[in-house]
C-alpha distance (Angstrom), angle and dihedral (degrees) to the residues before:
residue distance angle dihedral
X1 . . .
X2 3.75 . .
X3 3.82 87.2 .
X4 3.71 91.3 55.0
X5 3.71 92.5 49.0
X6 3.94 92.0 51.2
X7 3.82 89.4 51.9
X8 3.77 90.2 50.0
X9 3.74 93.8 49.4
X10 3.82 89.8 47.8
X11 3.79 92.4 45.8
X12 3.90 93.2 47.7
X13 3.92 90.5 50.2
X14 3.87 90.5 47.4
X15 3.74 91.9 51.4
X16 3.88 89.2 46.7
X17 3.78 93.0 53.6
X18 3.77 93.6 47.1
X19 3.76 95.1 45.6
X20 3.78 93.8 50.8
X21 3.67 93.2 54.5
X22 3.86 117.5 103.9
X23 3.77 111.2 -155.7
X24 3.80 93.9 -170.3
X25 3.80 91.3 78.7
X26 3.89 137.5 12.0
X27 3.83 112.1 -87.7
X28 3.85 94.1 -144.6
X29 3.82 129.8 26.0
X30 3.60 116.2 -162.1
X31 3.85 111.2 -164.4
X32 3.87 96.2 1.0
X33 3.70 92.2 -167.2
X34 3.82 86.4 70.2
X35 3.83 90.6 60.8
X36 3.88 98.3 34.9
X37 3.84 106.2 39.8
X38 3.68 121.6 -175.8
X39 3.93 108.6 -96.1
X40 3.77 115.8 -139.4
X41 3.66 123.5 -162.6
X42 3.66 116.3 -137.2
X43 3.77 103.4 -111.5
X44 3.75 101.0 18.3
X45 3.64 121.1 131.6
X46 3.85 112.7 -85.8
X47 3.94 119.9 -105.3
X48 3.67 126.2 -128.4
X49 3.92 122.0 -125.7
X50 3.78 125.3 -123.2
X51 3.79 91.7 -80.7
X52 3.83 94.3 52.6
X53 3.85 94.8 -105.5
X54 3.81 121.1 137.6
X55 3.76 112.4 -103.9
X56 3.79 95.3 -156.8
X57 3.83 126.3 31.0
X58 3.73 119.6 -122.1
X59 3.85 90.1 34.7
X60 3.91 90.2 -95.3
X61 3.82 132.5 109.9
X62 3.77 91.0 -143.6
X63 3.70 118.4 94.1
X64 3.85 129.1 -151.8
X65 3.75 114.6 -132.3
X66 3.83 116.1 -109.5
X67 3.86 111.7 -89.2
X68 3.75 113.0 -91.7
X69 3.79 96.5 21.8
X70 3.77 119.6 138.8
X71 3.84 120.2 -155.7
X72 3.73 118.8 -114.8
X73 3.64 118.6 -90.7
X74 3.92 133.1 42.5
X75 3.86 94.6 -34.5
X76 3.76 126.1 129.8
X77 3.94 121.3 168.3
X78 3.71 113.0 -106.7
X79 3.80 107.6 -134.5
X80 3.88 96.0 -162.7
X81 3.73 116.5 97.2
X82 3.81 126.0 -122.8
X83 3.72 93.8 -116.1
X84 3.86 136.2 103.6
X85 3.74 90.0 -100.8
X86 3.82 90.9 50.1
X87 3.84 89.8 50.1
X88 3.88 89.4 54.1
X89 3.74 90.9 43.0
X90 3.84 89.4 54.1
X91 3.75 92.5 44.7
X92 3.83 91.2 52.8
X93 3.80 102.4 37.9
X94 3.76 114.6 13.3
X95 3.85 112.1 103.9
X96 3.69 129.6 -174.8
X97 3.81 116.9 -97.5
X98 3.82 87.4 -148.2
X99 3.87 118.5 95.3
X100 3.77 121.1 -152.0
X101 3.78 93.2 -87.4
X102 3.76 94.6 52.1
X103 3.87 95.7 50.8
X104 3.76 105.9 100.4
X105 3.75 116.4 -176.3
X106 3.88 89.2 -175.6
X107 3.79 83.8 68.1
X108 3.72 100.1 36.8
X109 3.75 97.2 44.9
X110 3.76 100.8 58.7
X111 3.86 88.8 45.4
X112 3.80 90.6 52.5
X113 3.77 88.5 47.5
X114 3.85 90.3 53.4
X115 3.68 100.0 40.9
X116 3.85 110.4 21.9
X117 3.83 109.8 21.8
X118 3.83 91.9 77.2
X119 3.80 91.5 71.9
X120 3.81 105.7 15.1
X121 3.85 99.2 40.5
X122 3.92 131.4 -120.4
X123 3.80 90.9 -76.4
X124 3.73 98.6 32.1
X125 3.91 96.3 -107.8
X126 3.89 90.4 131.2
X127 3.93 92.4 -108.0
X128 3.71 99.8 119.2
X129 3.88 123.7 143.6
X130 3.80 94.2 -92.6
X131 3.92 90.1 46.2
X132 3.74 91.4 51.4
X133 3.84 89.7 55.3
X134 3.85 90.4 48.4
X135 3.81 89.4 -119.3
X136 3.82 91.1 125.8
X137 3.82 135.5 4.9
X138 3.77 108.9 -146.6
X139 3.73 96.8 163.9
X140 3.94 126.3 -144.1
X141 3.79 121.5 -64.0
X142 3.87 87.9 -125.7
X143 3.73 91.7 64.6
X144 3.81 93.2 50.8
X145 3.78 126.8 85.1
X146 3.81 97.5 -138.7
X147 3.75 136.3 149.6
X148 3.79 131.4 -167.1
X149 3.75 89.9 -94.3
X150 3.82 93.9 51.4
X151 3.78 88.7 48.5
X152 3.79 93.6 52.7
X153 3.77 90.3 44.8
X154 3.97 90.6 52.4
X155 3.80 91.0 48.4
X156 3.78 93.0 46.7
X157 3.80 98.6 47.5
X158 3.78 104.4 9.5
X159 3.84 127.1 -128.3
X160 3.73 135.2 -124.0
X161 3.89 105.5 -31.4
X162 3.86 92.9 -12.4
X163 3.83 109.2 100.6
X164 3.90 124.6 -142.7
X165 3.78 117.4 -85.0
X166 3.81 95.5 -165.0
X167 3.78 92.6 112.4
X168 3.77 93.8 46.8
X169 3.91 98.6 46.6
X170 3.81 127.1 40.8
X171 3.75 119.8 -137.8
X172 3.78 99.0 -89.5
X173 3.89 89.9 45.7
X174 3.93 90.4 50.9
X175 3.83 89.5 53.7
X176 3.69 92.3 47.0
X177 3.79 91.3 52.0
X178 3.92 90.6 45.4
X179 3.74 89.9 51.8
X180 3.79 89.2 50.1
X181 3.87 91.9 49.3
X182 3.89 88.8 51.6
X183 3.79 88.4 51.3
X184 3.78 92.6 50.4
X185 3.85 88.6 47.9
X186 3.83 91.4 51.4
X187 3.81 88.2 50.4
X188 3.70 94.1 50.6
X189 3.83 92.5 46.1
X190 3.84 91.8 56.5
């Protein structure tokens, strides 16, 4: 009888604990600032701490990256300006960092087809879908005085009615496309 009473008490206590639990929210929060952090807006005015000192300098929440830092991924700063002089400088001096073993037309070709062929055409003759509809007139690569440097500069910044593809293609992809365009120009010049 005593054993049944002990089991009954334990069972009642267990049911009591389970029935009082609310699964919609945690029962106890230890260190609530870990769960509910202070949300800062990027350019909001900076707060002061308990002692009245500025938490962030320049009165802004936004921080500038440390000088000389490069974002993660395949990004390197492009030092040539987006000007006519910069284009001419790239045309004259900018060389591809890819040697002949790194140039892969199997990579550059499909990227060219995706991003460039709609205007320039599959073979670079300026007969893409948009050119056929007279929406844009890119011209043939055979008619253009371009080098690998000017091609890269144009892909990076855009030129005339062509926009920049710097956000769509990373650095190695831009060089692969530039190499592919140079190959198309050489094929058209034959």
